[in-house]
C-alpha positions as CSV (number, residue, x, y, z in Angstrom):
1,M,14.3,14.8,16.9
2,K,15.6,11.5,18.2
3,G,15.6,9.1,15.3
4,P,15.0,5.4,15.1
5,Y,17.7,3.0,16.3
6,F,19.4,2.2,13.1
7,L,19.1,5.8,11.9
8,R,20.9,7.1,15.0
9,E,23.6,4.4,14.9
10,G,23.9,4.0,11.1
11,L,23.6,0.2,11.5
12,I,21.6,-2.4,9.7
13,M,18.4,-3.4,11.5
14,N,19.0,-5.8,14.4
15,M,15.5,-6.6,15.5
16,L,16.4,-7.8,19.0
17,N,18.4,-4.6,19.7
18,V,15.6,-2.4,18.3
19,L,13.0,-4.2,20.5
20,H,15.3,-3.9,23.6
21,D,15.8,-0.1,23.0
22,R,12.1,0.5,22.5
23,V,11.2,-1.3,25.7
24,K,14.0,0.5,27.6
25,E,12.6,3.9,26.4
26,Q,8.8,3.2,26.3
27,G,8.1,-0.2,27.8
28,N,4.7,0.6,29.3
29,K,3.5,2.7,26.5
30,P,0.8,1.2,24.2
31,A,2.4,-0.1,21.0
32,L,-0.7,-1.7,19.4
33,I,-4.4,-1.3,20.0
34,F,-6.8,-3.8,18.3
35,K,-10.4,-4.1,19.1
36,D,-9.9,-2.8,22.7
37,Q,-6.9,-5.0,23.2
38,V,-3.9,-2.9,24.2
39,I,-0.4,-4.3,23.8
40,S,2.5,-2.4,25.4
41,F,6.0,-2.3,23.9
42,A,7.1,-4.6,26.7
43,D,4.3,-7.1,25.8
44,L,5.2,-6.7,22.1
45,Q,8.8,-7.7,22.7
46,K,7.6,-10.8,24.7
47,H,5.2,-11.9,22.0
48,V,7.8,-11.4,19.2
49,I,10.6,-13.3,21.0
50,R,8.4,-16.2,22.0
51,L,7.1,-16.6,18.5
52,A,10.6,-16.3,17.1
53,A,11.7,-19.1,19.6
54,A,8.7,-21.2,18.4
55,L,9.6,-20.7,14.8
56,R,13.2,-21.6,15.5
57,K,12.1,-24.8,17.2
58,L,10.1,-25.6,14.1
59,G,13.2,-25.3,12.0
60,I,13.1,-21.8,10.7
61,G,16.4,-20.1,10.3
62,P,18.2,-17.5,8.1
63,S,16.7,-17.2,4.5
64,D,13.9,-19.6,5.2
65,K,10.6,-18.4,3.8
66,V,7.7,-17.8,6.3
67,A,4.3,-16.9,4.7
68,V,1.7,-15.0,6.7
69,F,-2.0,-15.3,5.6
70,L,-4.0,-13.2,8.1
71,P,-6.2,-10.1,8.2
72,N,-4.7,-7.1,10.0
73,C,-4.2,-8.1,13.6
74,P,-1.4,-8.1,16.3
75,E,-0.3,-11.5,15.2
76,Y,0.6,-10.2,11.8
77,V,3.0,-7.7,13.5
78,F,4.5,-10.5,15.6
79,G,5.0,-12.6,12.5
80,Y,7.0,-9.9,10.7
81,L,9.2,-9.0,13.6
82,S,9.9,-12.6,14.8
83,C,11.0,-13.6,11.3
84,F,13.4,-10.6,11.2
85,C,14.8,-11.7,14.6
86,L,15.8,-15.0,12.9
87,G,17.0,-13.6,9.6
88,A,14.2,-15.3,7.8
89,V,12.2,-14.1,4.8
90,V,8.6,-12.9,5.3
91,V,6.1,-13.7,2.5
92,P,3.1,-11.5,3.4
93,L,-0.1,-12.7,1.6
94,D,-3.3,-10.7,1.0
95,Y,-6.1,-12.2,3.1
96,M,-8.4,-11.8,0.1
97,L,-6.5,-14.3,-2.1
98,K,-8.3,-17.4,-3.2
99,E,-7.0,-21.0,-2.8
100,D,-5.4,-21.3,-6.2
101,E,-3.7,-17.9,-5.8
102,L,-2.3,-19.0,-2.5
103,I,-1.0,-22.2,-3.9
104,S,0.7,-20.2,-6.7
105,C,2.4,-17.7,-4.4
106,L,3.4,-20.3,-1.8
107,S,4.9,-22.6,-4.4
108,H,6.7,-19.7,-6.2
109,S,8.2,-18.4,-3.0
110,E,9.1,-21.9,-1.7
111,A,7.5,-21.1,1.7
112,K,8.6,-23.5,4.4
113,L,6.0,-22.4,7.0
114,L,2.6,-20.7,6.9
115,V,0.9,-18.8,9.6
116,A,-2.8,-18.6,8.7
117,L,-6.3,-17.8,9.9
118,P,-8.7,-20.4,8.4
119,K,-11.2,-19.2,5.8
120,Q,-14.4,-20.9,4.7
121,D,-13.5,-20.8,1.0
122,V,-9.8,-21.9,1.5
123,S,-8.7,-25.5,2.3
124,L,-5.4,-25.2,4.1
125,A,-5.1,-29.0,4.0
126,A,-5.3,-28.8,0.2
127,I,-2.8,-26.0,0.1
128,K,-0.3,-28.0,2.2
129,A,-0.7,-31.0,0.0
130,A,-0.2,-28.9,-3.1
131,V,3.0,-27.0,-2.0
132,P,6.0,-29.4,-1.6
133,T,8.2,-27.1,0.4
134,L,5.5,-26.3,3.0
135,E,6.4,-28.2,6.1
136,T,4.3,-26.6,8.8
137,V,1.0,-24.7,9.0
138,I,0.3,-22.7,12.2
139,F,-3.4,-21.9,12.6
140,L,-4.5,-18.7,14.3
141,A,-7.6,-20.5,15.6
142,D,-8.9,-22.7,18.4
143,D,-10.3,-25.3,16.1
144,A,-9.0,-28.7,17.1
145,A,-9.9,-30.1,13.7
146,A,-7.0,-28.0,12.3
147,L,-4.6,-30.4,14.1
148,D,-4.9,-32.8,11.2
149,T,-3.2,-30.3,9.0
150,G,-1.0,-28.2,11.3
151,V,-0.5,-26.9,14.8
152,L,-2.5,-24.3,16.8
153,Y,-0.9,-20.9,17.4
154,G,-1.8,-21.0,21.1
155,D,-0.1,-24.3,21.6
156,V,3.0,-23.2,19.8
157,M,3.2,-20.0,21.9
158,A,2.5,-21.9,25.1
159,G,5.5,-24.1,24.7
160,A,7.9,-21.4,23.5
161,Q,10.9,-20.1,25.3
162,D,11.4,-16.5,26.4
163,D,14.7,-15.9,24.7
164,I,16.6,-16.6,21.5
165,P,20.2,-16.3,20.4
166,E,21.1,-13.1,18.5
167,V,21.5,-13.5,14.8
168,T,23.7,-11.3,12.7
169,V,22.0,-10.7,9.4
170,P,24.0,-9.4,6.4
171,E,22.3,-6.4,4.8
172,A,22.1,-8.0,1.4
173,A,20.2,-11.1,2.8
174,P,16.6,-11.4,1.6
175,A,14.0,-10.1,4.0
176,L,10.7,-9.8,2.1
177,I,9.0,-11.2,-0.9
178,M,5.9,-9.0,-1.5
179,Y,3.5,-10.1,-4.2
180,T,1.9,-7.4,-6.3
181,S,-0.9,-9.7,-7.3
182,G,-2.0,-13.3,-6.7
183,T,-2.2,-14.3,-10.3
184,T,-2.2,-18.0,-10.8
185,G,-0.4,-17.7,-14.1
186,R,2.7,-15.8,-13.1
187,P,3.1,-14.4,-9.6
188,K,5.3,-11.3,-9.4
189,G,7.2,-11.3,-6.1
190,I,9.2,-8.2,-5.2
191,L,12.4,-9.2,-3.4
192,L,13.7,-6.8,-0.8
193,N,16.7,-7.3,1.4
194,Y,17.4,-6.4,5.1
195,K,19.1,-3.1,4.0
196,H,15.8,-2.2,2.2
197,L,14.0,-2.3,5.6
198,E,15.7,1.0,6.4
199,G,14.3,2.7,3.3
200,S,10.8,3.6,4.3
201,P,11.7,4.8,7.8
202,K,14.6,6.9,6.6
203,A,12.3,8.5,4.0
204,M,9.6,9.1,6.7
205,E,12.2,10.7,8.9
206,H,13.1,13.1,6.1
207,F,9.6,14.0,5.0
208,V,7.6,14.3,8.2
209,D,8.0,15.1,11.9
210,L,6.9,11.6,13.2
211,S,7.7,10.9,16.8
212,A,6.7,8.9,19.9
213,R,3.9,11.5,20.6
214,D,2.0,10.3,17.5
215,I,-0.9,7.8,17.2
216,K,-1.4,6.4,13.7
217,L,-4.4,4.5,12.4
218,A,-3.8,1.5,10.1
219,A,-6.6,0.3,7.9
220,L,-4.4,-0.7,4.9
221,P,-3.6,-4.4,4.7
222,F,-0.3,-5.4,6.3
223,S,0.4,-7.6,3.3
224,H,1.1,-4.5,1.2
225,S,4.0,-2.1,1.5
226,A,1.8,0.8,2.6
227,G,0.5,-1.3,5.5
228,F,3.9,-2.6,6.4
229,I,5.1,1.0,6.8
230,Y,2.7,1.4,9.7
231,I,4.5,-1.5,11.5
232,Q,7.9,0.1,10.9
233,N,6.6,3.5,12.2
234,C,5.4,1.8,15.4
235,L,8.6,0.1,16.2
236,L,11.2,2.6,15.0
237,F,9.5,5.8,16.0
238,G,7.8,4.6,19.1
239,I,4.3,5.6,18.0
240,T,1.1,3.9,19.1
241,L,-0.6,2.0,16.3
242,V,-4.4,1.5,16.2
243,I,-5.1,-1.5,13.9
244,M,-8.3,-2.1,11.9
245,D,-8.7,-5.5,10.3
246,R,-10.3,-3.8,7.3
247,F,-11.3,-0.4,6.2
248,N,-14.8,0.8,7.2
249,P,-15.4,4.6,6.7
250,Y,-17.6,5.0,9.8
251,E,-15.3,2.9,12.1
252,F,-12.3,4.7,10.7
253,L,-13.5,8.1,11.8
254,K,-14.8,6.7,15.0
255,N,-11.3,5.4,15.8
256,V,-9.7,8.8,14.9
257,E,-12.0,10.5,17.4
258,R,-11.8,7.8,20.1
259,Y,-8.0,7.4,20.1
260,R,-7.1,11.0,19.2
261,V,-5.2,9.8,16.1
262,T,-2.6,12.3,14.8
263,C,-1.8,11.1,11.3
264,F,-2.5,8.4,8.7
265,H,-2.0,7.6,5.0
266,I,-4.7,6.2,2.8
267,V,-5.5,6.1,-0.9
268,P,-7.8,8.5,-2.8
269,A,-10.8,6.1,-2.9
270,M,-10.8,5.9,0.9
271,Y,-11.0,9.7,1.2
272,T,-13.9,9.6,-1.2
273,A,-15.6,7.0,1.0
274,L,-15.1,9.1,4.1
275,L,-16.6,12.1,2.3
276,T,-19.7,10.2,1.4
277,L,-20.6,9.6,5.0
278,K,-23.6,11.6,6.1
279,Q,-22.3,11.5,9.7
280,L,-18.9,13.0,8.8
281,D,-19.6,16.4,10.5
282,K,-20.4,14.7,13.8
283,F,-16.8,13.4,14.3
284,D,-14.1,15.4,16.1
285,L,-11.0,15.2,13.9
286,S,-9.1,18.0,15.6
287,S,-6.3,15.7,16.8
288,L,-5.1,15.1,13.2
289,R,-1.7,16.8,12.5
290,W,-1.2,15.6,9.0
291,V,-2.9,13.3,6.5
292,V,-1.4,11.7,3.4
293,V,-2.9,10.6,0.1
294,F,-0.9,8.2,-2.0
295,G,-1.2,5.3,-4.4
296,A,-2.9,7.0,-7.4
297,P,-3.2,10.4,-9.0
298,S,-5.4,12.3,-6.7
299,T,-7.4,15.5,-7.2
300,P,-6.9,18.6,-5.0
301,E,-10.7,18.9,-4.9
302,I,-11.1,15.7,-2.9
303,M,-8.4,16.7,-0.4
304,A,-9.7,20.2,-0.1
305,R,-13.2,18.8,0.8
306,F,-11.7,16.5,3.4
307,H,-9.5,19.3,4.8
308,R,-12.7,21.3,5.8
309,H,-13.4,18.6,8.4
310,C,-9.8,18.7,9.8
311,P,-8.5,22.2,9.3
312,N,-5.7,21.7,11.8
313,A,-4.1,18.9,9.7
314,K,-1.5,19.5,7.0
315,L,-2.3,17.9,3.7
316,L,0.4,15.7,2.1
317,N,0.6,13.9,-1.2
318,G,3.0,11.1,-1.7
319,W,4.3,8.7,-4.4
320,G,6.3,5.5,-4.4
321,M,6.3,1.8,-5.3
322,T,6.8,-1.4,-3.4
323,E,9.8,-1.9,-5.7
324,T,11.5,1.2,-4.4
325,C,10.8,1.3,-0.6
326,P,8.2,4.1,-0.5
327,P,7.6,6.9,-0.1
328,N,10.0,8.3,-2.7
329,S,8.5,11.7,-3.0
330,V,6.2,13.6,-0.6
331,T,4.8,17.2,-0.4
332,P,7.1,19.2,2.0
333,L,5.3,19.9,5.3
334,G,5.4,23.6,4.7
335,S,3.9,23.4,1.2
336,T,0.3,23.8,0.1
337,N,1.0,22.4,-3.3
338,I,-1.2,19.3,-2.9
339,A,-1.6,18.9,-6.6
340,S,2.0,17.7,-6.6
341,V,3.5,14.6,-5.0
342,G,6.3,16.8,-3.7
343,K,10.0,16.5,-4.1
344,P,12.2,13.4,-4.3
345,S,13.7,11.8,-1.2
346,P,17.5,12.2,-0.8
347,L,17.7,8.4,-0.7
348,C,17.1,8.1,-4.5
349,E,17.4,9.9,-7.8
350,I,14.3,10.5,-9.9
351,K,14.2,11.7,-13.5
352,L,11.8,11.6,-16.5
353,V,12.6,10.0,-19.8
354,D,11.0,9.7,-23.2
355,D,10.3,6.4,-25.1
356,T,14.0,6.3,-26.3
357,G,15.3,6.7,-22.8
358,G,16.4,10.4,-23.3
359,D,15.8,13.0,-20.6
360,V,12.7,15.3,-21.1
361,P,12.8,19.0,-20.4
362,T,11.2,20.7,-17.4
363,G,7.4,20.8,-17.8
364,A,7.3,18.0,-20.3
365,V,5.7,14.6,-19.6
366,G,7.9,11.5,-19.4
367,E,8.2,8.2,-17.7
368,I,9.4,8.3,-14.1
369,V,12.6,6.3,-13.6
370,I,14.4,5.9,-10.3
371,R,17.7,4.6,-9.0
372,G,19.4,4.2,-5.6
373,W,19.9,1.6,-3.0
374,V,16.2,1.7,-2.2
375,V,15.4,-0.1,-5.5
376,M,14.5,-3.8,-5.1
377,D,16.9,-6.6,-5.9
378,E,14.7,-8.3,-8.4
379,Y,11.4,-9.9,-9.1
380,Y,12.0,-13.2,-7.4
381,K,13.0,-16.0,-9.7
382,D,12.0,-13.9,-12.8
383,P,15.0,-12.5,-14.6
384,A,13.0,-11.6,-17.7
385,Q,10.5,-9.4,-15.8
386,T,13.4,-7.9,-13.8
387,A,15.2,-7.0,-17.0
388,Q,12.1,-5.3,-18.4
389,I,11.8,-2.9,-15.5
390,K,15.5,-2.4,-14.5
391,K,17.6,-0.9,-17.3
392,N,21.0,0.7,-17.2
393,G,20.9,1.1,-13.5
394,W,17.4,2.7,-13.5
395,L,14.0,1.2,-12.6
396,Y,11.3,2.1,-15.1
397,T,8.2,2.7,-13.0
398,G,5.5,2.9,-15.8
399,D,4.2,6.1,-14.2
400,L,4.1,9.3,-16.2
401,G,5.0,12.6,-14.6
402,R,6.4,16.1,-15.1
403,F,8.6,18.4,-13.0
404,D,7.9,22.1,-12.6
405,E,10.5,24.9,-12.4
406,E,10.7,24.5,-8.6
407,G,11.4,20.8,-8.7
408,F,7.9,19.6,-7.7
409,L,6.9,16.3,-9.3
410,Y,3.4,15.8,-10.7
411,I,1.9,12.4,-11.5
412,V,0.0,12.4,-14.8
413,G,-1.0,8.7,-14.8
414,R,0.2,5.2,-15.7
415,K,1.6,4.6,-19.2
416,K,-1.3,2.1,-19.6
417,E,-3.7,4.9,-18.6
418,M,-2.6,6.9,-21.6
419,I,-5.5,6.8,-24.1
420,K,-4.7,7.5,-27.8
421,V,-7.8,9.1,-29.5
422,G,-7.3,9.6,-33.2
423,G,-3.6,10.5,-32.6
424,Q,-4.3,12.7,-29.6
425,I,-3.0,11.7,-26.2
426,V,-5.5,11.7,-23.3
427,F,-4.4,11.0,-19.7
428,A,-7.2,9.3,-17.8
429,P,-6.5,11.1,-14.4
430,E,-6.8,14.4,-16.1
431,V,-10.3,13.5,-17.3
432,E,-11.2,12.2,-13.8
433,A,-10.0,15.4,-12.2
434,A,-12.4,17.4,-14.4
435,F,-15.4,15.2,-13.3
436,Y,-14.5,15.6,-9.6
437,K,-15.1,19.4,-10.0
438,H,-18.8,18.5,-10.4
439,E,-20.6,18.8,-7.1
440,A,-22.7,15.6,-7.7
441,V,-19.8,13.3,-8.5
442,A,-18.6,11.0,-5.7
443,E,-16.3,8.8,-7.7
444,V,-15.1,8.4,-11.3
445,A,-12.9,6.1,-13.2
446,V,-11.8,6.6,-16.8
447,I,-10.5,4.0,-19.2
448,G,-9.8,3.7,-22.9
449,V,-11.9,1.3,-25.0
450,P,-11.3,0.1,-28.6
451,D,-12.8,2.3,-31.3
452,P,-12.8,1.3,-35.0
453,L,-12.4,4.8,-36.2
454,R,-10.2,6.5,-33.7
455,G,-8.2,3.6,-32.3
456,E,-9.4,4.3,-28.8
457,A,-12.3,6.1,-27.2
458,V,-12.6,7.6,-23.7
459,K,-15.1,6.0,-21.3
460,A,-16.0,7.2,-17.9
461,F,-17.7,5.3,-15.0
462,V,-19.4,7.7,-12.6
463,V,-20.9,7.3,-9.2
464,L,-23.1,10.1,-8.0
465,K,-23.4,11.2,-4.4
466,D,-26.4,10.0,-2.4
467,G,-29.5,12.2,-3.1
468,M,-28.0,14.0,-6.0
469,G,-29.0,13.4,-9.6
470,G,-27.4,13.8,-13.0
471,T,-27.7,12.3,-16.5
472,E,-25.0,11.1,-18.8
473,E,-25.6,14.1,-21.1
474,E,-25.5,16.6,-18.3
475,L,-22.1,15.2,-17.1
476,R,-20.8,15.2,-20.7
477,Y,-21.9,18.9,-21.0
478,F,-20.0,19.7,-17.8
479,A,-16.9,17.9,-19.0
480,R,-16.9,20.0,-22.2
481,Q,-16.6,23.1,-20.1
482,H,-13.3,21.8,-18.6
483,L,-11.7,19.6,-21.2
484,A,-10.6,19.8,-24.9
485,H,-13.2,18.1,-27.1
486,F,-11.1,15.0,-27.8
487,K,-10.8,14.4,-24.0
488,V,-14.5,14.4,-23.4
489,P,-15.7,10.8,-22.8
490,Q,-17.6,9.3,-25.7
491,V,-19.4,7.0,-23.2
492,I,-20.4,7.7,-19.7
493,E,-21.8,4.9,-17.6
494,L,-23.5,5.7,-14.2
495,R,-23.0,3.1,-11.5
496,E,-23.9,2.7,-7.9
497,H,-20.3,1.8,-6.9
498,L,-16.9,1.1,-8.5
499,P,-14.9,-2.1,-7.9
500,K,-11.9,-1.7,-5.5
501,N,-8.8,-3.8,-4.9
502,R,-7.6,-4.8,-1.5
503,T,-5.8,-1.5,-0.9
504,G,-8.9,0.5,-1.7
505,K,-7.8,1.7,-5.2
506,I,-10.4,1.6,-8.0
507,D,-9.9,-1.6,-10.0
508,K,-9.7,-0.4,-13.5
509,E,-8.7,-3.7,-14.9
510,S,-12.0,-5.3,-13.9
511,L,-13.9,-2.3,-15.4
512,A,-12.0,-2.8,-18.7
513,E,-13.1,-6.5,-18.8
514,V,-16.8,-5.6,-19.0
515,K,-17.4,-2.7,-21.4
516,K,-20.3,-1.6,-23.5
517,D,-20.1,-1.3,-27.3
518,P,-17.3,1.2,-27.8
519,C,-19.1,2.7,-30.7
520,Q,-22.0,3.8,-28.4
521,V,-21.6,7.6,-28.4
522,D,-23.9,10.1,-26.7
523,G,-26.3,7.3,-25.7
524,H,-27.0,6.2,-29.3
């Protein structure tokens, strides 16, 4: 297989050269499709170079921070790539962030320029006034009123040149600051350098047979590493990328059918949402070659259910962190062991350790630690947080896992998802997996809640499938058939839906904030 530019040549990414090579090979091929708008690789190159020229004219150069606050759209792609052409640092921001969260992240990153789509509940004028380093705001809108605060994207592009000088970027230079959350108290920005931009594509080349024949569907936010990987796939493997501004189960499947999508990666909660669609059987999903689940411990039952609707597709399970240029482990293409997240990438070393840092034997549960050049530089401007997670050359992930005799890695859960019930250890994902065996269960989330007698108690939040019934006691009885008695939830709460974060994962932190009396057992 013909690999991406820097994989073939062994060079650090030079964005202008990558764009040139891609246009030379596939200039007229669709690169991006967004709401019926088709952008070829030749058009992509023109947009990126013109935006880079415009940013350069506005004073952006190597190591300057450029923040992007947009929903998924072609301009988000242009923003990333144009900054890389200049050796600048991209600060991608989740479009769901609120005004105070934006101010916190922009101030912390020392952003010099912001590309944004106005939102009703966000005052970009107030943001600019509150962030001393922010010199320019480019509005992706036609609202002339925005001129009081910044400049319009259309005006900037209209006056831009069609070429820029080539910039040599050192591989250790900063390239990305990705925020794991928009907390106003203490933002945590993951700093990745230009060498790190090779990490995910090299891992993809190792794990899957991605090539220019593929069409991928991106419904994950481009502000997150899983969304950014789609952009890298498009440019470096020459695939066509279909973009959704947000995930909608019906529209997602409609796009798979319409554009003959061949592969995608999404989180478990998104598969669950697809499976709840009554129209699921009506869609032709025969074009899918492989589909990936990642981002949280998943259950084989969910993937097996989905596989019945796309039997031609191979099922893959993957694991990784933004801090380590994911994916770091993926199910081999020839394996059917979907319960595992596969085997580690050759780009990194993964092992399991106990609480003292000692290695654990095969089959035992330990914390996953990882080392290699794919590990982030640091949490930006936060040496204390960095020292907590990076120790003796290893990054401590906070994920718990085990290896089997064949070297397959299994994710047990997060350390914070470990519930201690009267001295016994319960892993929340194991309890969730048991509930997913019940035919009426659509979604489930398990957390630990304080208990005066046992220290912690197990609580489950359950969403039932449409048209199917079940009581708390019936579900508890079912759980007893599959779990040791101390793992059976003391409290089961039926809900119509579960809260999700921007990437579609179930938001357990918000569930933990509002909990019933932990002493409530068996409904009493």
